[in-house]
C-alpha positions, 0 to 999 in steps of 0.5 A: 150458116153465114147469118149465124157466123155474123151473129156470133162475130157480132156477139163476140165483139160486143163481149156477149156470147149466147150459151147455144145458138140454134143447137150449135155449141157456143163459141167462147169469148176471148178473155178480157185483159186483166189490169196486170197485163194491160200496159199502164199509161206513161207516167213521166217522172217529176223534176224532183225524181229526175234530180234524185235519180241523177244524184244516185247515178241512175240512168234513164232506160227507154223501154221501147228503143232499148237505149239508156240516157246518162245526162242528156236532153232525153234523161227522164223525158221519154214516155216509156222509160224507167230509172236503173243503174247503168250496169243493170241497163247493160245487163238487160241489153240496153245501149248508151244513147248516141250524142244528139246533134239537137241543141249542139249548135255550131258557132258561126265562123267569123265573117271574113273582112273584105280586102281594102 
C-alpha cells in the first residue's frame, strides 16, 4: 500500500494520474492554473506613462502594501502597483505613504569657529 501511495504521489506531481491502479480508483489530478488566475509578471510603467498619470492627478497604488504614492520617489516604481485616483485608492482601503527619510539629507551644521 505504501508503494502505491508513493506511485500516486509521483504521478500527481508529474501531472499524470493513471485511470486505475491495481483495481483502486484513481486520484484526481489537481486542476492546473489557468492564465486568468495566474499572477502576471510585474510590468513597470514607462517614464511617459508615469508623466501622463501625474498630469491626470493619479496616484500609484502598491497592491502588496496597500499604500499609495502621490509624488514621491516610489511613484510608479514599485513592482506590484497600478495607477488610480486618490479617492478610488482610499475607497479600496489604501493609505497615503509616509514621508520617506531616504533622500532627505539634512544639511550639516556650520562648523564652529574656535575662539582665538
